[in-house]
MDTraj code that builds the backbone (N, CA, C; nanometers):
import mdtraj as md
import numpy as np

residues = "MET GLU ALA VAL GLN ALA VAL PHE GLY VAL MET LEU ARG GLU ARG ARG LEU ALA ALA GLY LEU THR GLN GLU GLN LEU ALA PHE GLU ALA SER ILE ARG ARG ASN TYR VAL SER MET LEU GLU LEU GLY GLN HIS GLN PRO THR LEU THR MET LEU PHE ALA LEU ALA THR ALA LEU ASP CYS THR PRO SER ASP LEU LEU ALA ASP LEU GLU THR ARG LEU ALA GLN SER GLY GLY ARG LYS HIS ARG LEU LYS ARG GLN ARG ALA THR THR THR VAL ALA GLU LEU PRO PRO LYS THR PRO ALA ARG GLY ARG THR ARG".split()
xyz = np.array([
    [8.9856, 7.3964, 11.2884],
    [9.1001, 7.4808, 11.2787],
    [9.1691, 7.4687, 11.1039],
    [9.1007, 7.3406, 11.0417],
    [9.1814, 7.3471, 10.9235],
    [9.0947, 7.3952, 10.8003],
    [8.9895, 7.4936, 10.8423],
    [8.9024, 7.5713, 10.7838],
    [8.9854, 7.6836, 10.7821],
    [9.0317, 7.7147, 10.8782],
    [9.1270, 7.8395, 10.8844],
    [9.2403, 7.8388, 10.8221],
    [9.3373, 7.7166, 10.8115],
    [9.4241, 7.6980, 10.7496],
    [9.4106, 7.7366, 10.6068],
    [9.3193, 7.6730, 10.5432],
    [9.2925, 7.6377, 10.4463],
    [9.2476, 7.7987, 10.3545],
    [9.1662, 7.8732, 10.4376],
    [9.1191, 7.9775, 10.3962],
    [9.1949, 8.0576, 10.3745],
    [9.3249, 8.0699, 10.5287],
    [9.4566, 8.1401, 10.4695],
    [9.5313, 8.1421, 10.3723],
    [9.5406, 7.9983, 10.3631],
    [9.6243, 7.9835, 10.2428],
    [9.5745, 8.0023, 10.0888],
    [9.4336, 8.0143, 10.0606],
    [9.3620, 8.0492, 9.9402],
    [9.4281, 8.2308, 9.9611],
    [9.3847, 8.2622, 10.0336],
    [9.4350, 8.4357, 10.0429],
    [9.5531, 8.4527, 10.0550],
    [9.6443, 8.3585, 10.0906],
    [9.7731, 8.4367, 10.0920],
    [9.8202, 8.4134, 9.9397],
    [9.8074, 8.3097, 9.8699],
    [9.8381, 8.3040, 9.7402],
    [9.7644, 8.3789, 9.6541],
    [9.6555, 8.4296, 9.6811],
    [9.5845, 8.5235, 9.6118],
    [9.6307, 8.6762, 9.6443],
    [9.7052, 8.7176, 9.7655],
    [9.7675, 8.8357, 9.7897],
    [9.9228, 8.8119, 9.7043],
    [9.9399, 8.7044, 9.7023],
    [10.0966, 8.6788, 9.6614],
    [10.1090, 8.7472, 9.5212],
    [10.0189, 8.6721, 9.4458],
    [10.0062, 8.7071, 9.3000],
    [9.9592, 8.8142, 9.2513],
    [9.8628, 8.8896, 9.3272],
    [9.8206, 9.0074, 9.3514],
    [9.9206, 9.1183, 9.3241],
    [10.0090, 9.0747, 9.4557],
    [10.1715, 9.1661, 9.4490],
    [10.2620, 9.1352, 9.3238],
    [10.2394, 9.0427, 9.2670],
    [10.3543, 8.9928, 9.1610],
    [10.4428, 8.9544, 9.1593],
    [10.4422, 8.8466, 9.3414],
    [10.5749, 8.7933, 9.3693],
    [10.5429, 8.6533, 9.3527],
    [10.6527, 8.5502, 9.3590],
    [10.6577, 8.4426, 9.2998],
    [10.6758, 8.3850, 9.4703],
    [10.6177, 8.2660, 9.4850],
    [10.6869, 8.2231, 9.6274],
    [10.8265, 8.2184, 9.6794],
    [10.9029, 8.2071, 9.5856],
    [11.0534, 8.2481, 9.6417],
    [11.0939, 8.3711, 9.6392],
    [11.0030, 8.4789, 9.5929],
    [11.0521, 8.5987, 9.6383],
    [10.9630, 8.6793, 9.7180],
    [10.8435, 8.6108, 9.7706],
    [10.7891, 8.6225, 9.9141],
    [10.8656, 8.5422, 10.0188],
    [10.9176, 8.4278, 10.0105],
    [10.9739, 8.3851, 10.1171],
    [11.1135, 8.4415, 10.1137],
    [11.2177, 8.5212, 10.0248],
    [11.2952, 8.6030, 10.0695],
    [11.2548, 8.7076, 10.1381],
    [11.1260, 8.7998, 10.0952],
    [11.1381, 8.9187, 10.1459],
    [11.0629, 8.8735, 10.3076],
    [11.0211, 8.7554, 10.3334],
    [10.9957, 8.7344, 10.4706],
    [11.1019, 8.6664, 10.5666],
    [11.1732, 8.6219, 10.4667],
    [11.3058, 8.5843, 10.5658],
    [11.3083, 8.4252, 10.6021],
    [11.2165, 8.3430, 10.5004],
    [11.1372, 8.2086, 10.5190],
    [11.1766, 8.1208, 10.4318],
    [11.1578, 7.9885, 10.4029],
    [11.1881, 7.8984, 10.2908],
    [11.0807, 7.9454, 10.1694],
    [11.1094, 7.8865, 10.0838],
    [11.0147, 7.8922, 9.9756],
    [10.9101, 7.7682, 9.9950],
    [10.9351, 7.6656, 10.0551],
    [10.8535, 7.5193, 10.1067],
    [10.7927, 7.5884, 10.1874],
    [10.7832, 7.6514, 10.2812],
    [10.7151, 7.6893, 10.3708],
    [10.6112, 7.7680, 10.3311],
    [10.6394, 7.8377, 10.2387],
    [10.5226, 7.9367, 10.1833],
    [10.4057, 7.8433, 10.1087],
    [10.4816, 7.7564, 10.0401],
    [10.3963, 7.6564, 9.9610],
    [10.2979, 7.5707, 10.0623],
    [10.3676, 7.5373, 10.2038],
    [10.2664, 7.4547, 10.2871],
    [10.1806, 7.5216, 10.3662],
    [10.1840, 7.6911, 10.4124],
    [10.0989, 7.7648, 10.4051],
    [9.9748, 7.8134, 10.2888],
    [10.0120, 7.8150, 10.1859],
    [9.9048, 7.8321, 10.0803],
    [9.8374, 7.7114, 10.0837],
    [9.9013, 7.5874, 10.0866],
    [9.8357, 7.4775, 10.0575],
    [9.7271, 7.4079, 10.2045],
    [9.7695, 7.4984, 10.3046],
    [9.6845, 7.4988, 10.4445],
    [9.7254, 7.3932, 10.5288],
    [9.8545, 7.3843, 10.5033],
    [9.9390, 7.2355, 10.5903],
    [9.9943, 7.3113, 10.6805],
    [10.0372, 7.4322, 10.6928],
    [10.0387, 7.5067, 10.8078],
    [9.9755, 7.6677, 10.8282],
    [10.0086, 7.6505, 10.9423],
    [9.9439, 7.8118, 10.9920],
    [10.0511, 7.8910, 11.0467],
    [10.0724, 8.0217, 11.0244],
    [10.1609, 8.0940, 11.0384],
    [10.1634, 8.1160, 11.2075],
    [10.2772, 8.1567, 11.2558],
    [10.2622, 8.2094, 11.3945],
    [10.2778, 8.3674, 11.3901],
    [10.2500, 8.4456, 11.5146],
    [10.2156, 8.5828, 11.5006],
    [10.3570, 8.6456, 11.4352],
    [10.4637, 8.6186, 11.4573],
    [10.5718, 8.6408, 11.4254],
    [10.5857, 8.6332, 11.2601],
    [10.5360, 8.5272, 11.2154],
    [10.5376, 8.4754, 11.0720],
    [10.4286, 8.5940, 10.9674],
    [10.3067, 8.6129, 11.0485],
    [10.2264, 8.6736, 11.0303],
    [10.2481, 8.8562, 10.9631],
    [10.3185, 8.8736, 11.0730],
    [10.3886, 9.0341, 11.0322],
    [10.4900, 9.0361, 10.9695],
    [10.5908, 8.9371, 10.9432],
    [10.6655, 8.9183, 10.8255],
    [10.6303, 8.9282, 10.6770],
    [10.5263, 8.8424, 10.6940],
    [10.4308, 8.8049, 10.5859],
    [10.3452, 8.9320, 10.5142],
    [10.2967, 8.9762, 10.6260],
    [10.2188, 9.1148, 10.6174],
    [10.3415, 9.2332, 10.5301],
    [10.4414, 9.2463, 10.5997],
    [10.5306, 9.3444, 10.5613],
    [10.6100, 9.2753, 10.4205],
    [10.6009, 9.1930, 10.3819],
    [10.6443, 9.1183, 10.2572],
    [10.5562, 9.1365, 10.1259],
    [10.4376, 9.1482, 10.2007],
    [10.3323, 9.1849, 10.0942],
    [10.2426, 9.3326, 10.0856],
    [10.3416, 9.4066, 10.1620],
    [10.3164, 9.5595, 10.1916],
    [10.1728, 9.5959, 10.2248],
    [10.1268, 9.5160, 10.3479],
    [10.0427, 9.5233, 10.4233],
    [10.0357, 9.5147, 10.5584],
    [9.9247, 9.5363, 10.6110],
    [9.9507, 9.5180, 10.8004],
    [9.8664, 9.3994, 10.8407],
    [9.9101, 9.3723, 10.9457],
    [9.8623, 9.2022, 10.9886],
    [9.7450, 9.2194, 11.0185],
    [9.6865, 9.3450, 11.0422],
    [9.5567, 9.3532, 11.0495],
    [9.4684, 9.3394, 10.9478],
    [9.5240, 9.4063, 10.8055],
    [9.4297, 9.3628, 10.7003],
    [9.4350, 9.2186, 10.6619],
    [9.5538, 9.1457, 10.6638],
    [9.5412, 9.0085, 10.6655],
    [9.4286, 8.9203, 10.7067],
    [9.4568, 8.9810, 10.8880],
    [9.3528, 8.9279, 10.9789],
    [9.1926, 8.9291, 10.9205],
    [9.1517, 9.0685, 10.9243],
    [9.0154, 9.1038, 10.8364],
    [9.0091, 9.0674, 10.7412],
    [9.0815, 9.0387, 10.5929],
    [9.0607, 8.9921, 10.4962],
    [9.0252, 8.8119, 10.5393],
    [9.1039, 8.7534, 10.6472],
    [9.0670, 8.6336, 10.6278],
    [8.9531, 8.6013, 10.7043],
    [8.8974, 8.6949, 10.8200],
    [8.7853, 8.7137, 10.8774],
    [8.6519, 8.7182, 10.8051],
    [8.6580, 8.7996, 10.6908],
    [8.5852, 8.7865, 10.5775],
    [8.5535, 8.6685, 10.5283],
    [8.6773, 8.6306, 10.4390],
    [8.6306, 8.5333, 10.3899],
    [8.5944, 8.3460, 10.4752],
    [8.6189, 8.4105, 10.5825],
    [8.5830, 8.2746, 10.6516],
    [8.4085, 8.2677, 10.7133],
    [8.3721, 8.4329, 10.6908],
    [8.2136, 8.4676, 10.7380],
    [8.1811, 8.3844, 10.6247],
    [8.2138, 8.4482, 10.4750],
    [8.1660, 8.4157, 10.3337],
    [8.1041, 8.3029, 10.3184],
    [8.2467, 8.1730, 10.3654],
    [8.2478, 8.1009, 10.3505],
    [8.1904, 7.9827, 10.4565],
    [8.1105, 8.0509, 10.5538],
    [8.0345, 7.9465, 10.6360],
    [8.1271, 7.8086, 10.6811],
    [8.2356, 7.8665, 10.7068],
    [8.3363, 7.7631, 10.8016],
    [8.3759, 7.6397, 10.6965],
    [8.3317, 7.6583, 10.5484],
    [8.3553, 7.5631, 10.4691],
    [8.5421, 7.5325, 10.4417],
    [8.5468, 7.4269, 10.3906],
    [8.7268, 7.3813, 10.3805],
    [8.7245, 7.4442, 10.2501],
    [8.8199, 7.5354, 10.2461],
    [8.8813, 7.5890, 10.0633],
    [9.0074, 7.5091, 10.0306],
    [8.9737, 7.4730, 9.9115],
    [9.0945, 7.3897, 9.8279],
    [9.1524, 7.5032, 9.7400],
    [9.2495, 7.4815, 9.6756],
    [9.2874, 7.5548, 9.5436],
    [9.2223, 7.4826, 9.4348],
    [9.1420, 7.5667, 9.3262],
    [9.0706, 7.5145, 9.2548],
    [9.1517, 7.4541, 9.1387],
    [9.1258, 7.3022, 9.1093],
    [9.2033, 7.2235, 9.0011],
    [9.1321, 7.2552, 8.8791],
    [9.2148, 7.2781, 8.7556],
    [9.1546, 7.2720, 8.6024],
    [9.1039, 7.1085, 8.5705],
    [8.9937, 7.1178, 8.5223],
    [9.0018, 6.9518, 8.4865],
    [9.0754, 6.9225, 8.3424],
    [9.0758, 6.8130, 8.3444],
    [9.1730, 6.7498, 8.2128],
    [9.0782, 6.7777, 8.0947],
    [9.1323, 6.8263, 7.9706],
    [9.0447, 6.8581, 7.8576],
    [9.0801, 6.7575, 7.7474],
    [9.1879, 6.6581, 7.7286],
    [9.2084, 6.5482, 7.6835],
    [9.1088, 6.4555, 7.7457],
    [9.0579, 6.3880, 7.6562],
    [8.9684, 6.2486, 7.6932],
    [9.0501, 6.1205, 7.6690],
    [9.0810, 6.0067, 7.7054],
    [9.1481, 5.8961, 7.6761],
    [9.1640, 5.8526, 7.5587],
    [9.0308, 5.8952, 7.4835],
    [9.0337, 5.8587, 7.3162],
    [9.1585, 5.9730, 7.2241],
    [9.2208, 6.0657, 7.3073],
    [9.2905, 6.1523, 7.2423],
    [9.4269, 6.1265, 7.2440],
    [9.4371, 6.0750, 7.3484],
    [9.6078, 6.0086, 7.4135],
    [9.6408, 5.9473, 7.2944],
    [9.7994, 5.9814, 7.2764],
    [9.8480, 5.8844, 7.1788],
    [9.8713, 5.7346, 7.2348],
    [9.9261, 5.6630, 7.1133],
    [9.9154, 5.5056, 7.1519],
    [10.0415, 5.4883, 7.2116],
    [10.0254, 5.3640, 7.2905],
    [10.1013, 5.3247, 7.3707],
    [10.2226, 5.2839, 7.2772],
    [10.3621, 5.2989, 7.3627],
    [10.4600, 5.2709, 7.3035],
    [10.5341, 5.1612, 7.3773],
    [10.6120, 5.0801, 7.3040],
    [10.6884, 5.0002, 7.4161],
    [10.8205, 5.0549, 7.4913],
    [10.8429, 5.0272, 7.6167],
    [10.9475, 5.0534, 7.6645],
    [11.0781, 5.0086, 7.6178],
    [11.1782, 5.1321, 7.6085],
    [11.3014, 5.1402, 7.5178],
    [11.4089, 5.0336, 7.6409],
    [11.4618, 4.9441, 7.5110],
    [11.5567, 4.8281, 7.5958],
    [11.5050, 4.7249, 7.6340],
    [11.3985, 4.7040, 7.6605],
    [11.3588, 4.6024, 7.7290],
    [11.3073, 4.4847, 7.6214],
    [11.3571, 4.3561, 7.6643],
    [11.2834, 4.2444, 7.5972],
    [11.2075, 4.1752, 7.6776],
    [11.1209, 4.0949, 7.6088],
    [11.0060, 4.0123, 7.6998],
    [11.0764, 3.8781, 7.7067],
])
top = md.Topology()
chain = top.add_chain()
for i, resn in enumerate(residues, 1):
    res = top.add_residue(resn, chain, resSeq=i)
    for name in ("N", "CA", "C"):
        top.add_atom(name, md.element.get_by_symbol(name[0]), res)
traj = md.Trajectory(xyz[None], top)
């Protein structure tokens, strides 16, 4: 089930961004809290059927559209767990500024 939650989260985030909505705007439209949208996108929760309908309405699509997209993505992934892509740091340790002493502290 974790794979389904993770894939749903990635899909929800992509659809939200494509609709030009922030998490807060999507939450408002779906009558839920913003942190719940975040947890859905991170794959930490799965939506109820009622929530699926509310999200679909907020994203201007049908619940069937969301489920079909989810099914397609799951088939393409072969059930692998998806995570949001993270960018690697471009700064090396050598490029970091030198250490500075903490203010107001004496040894």
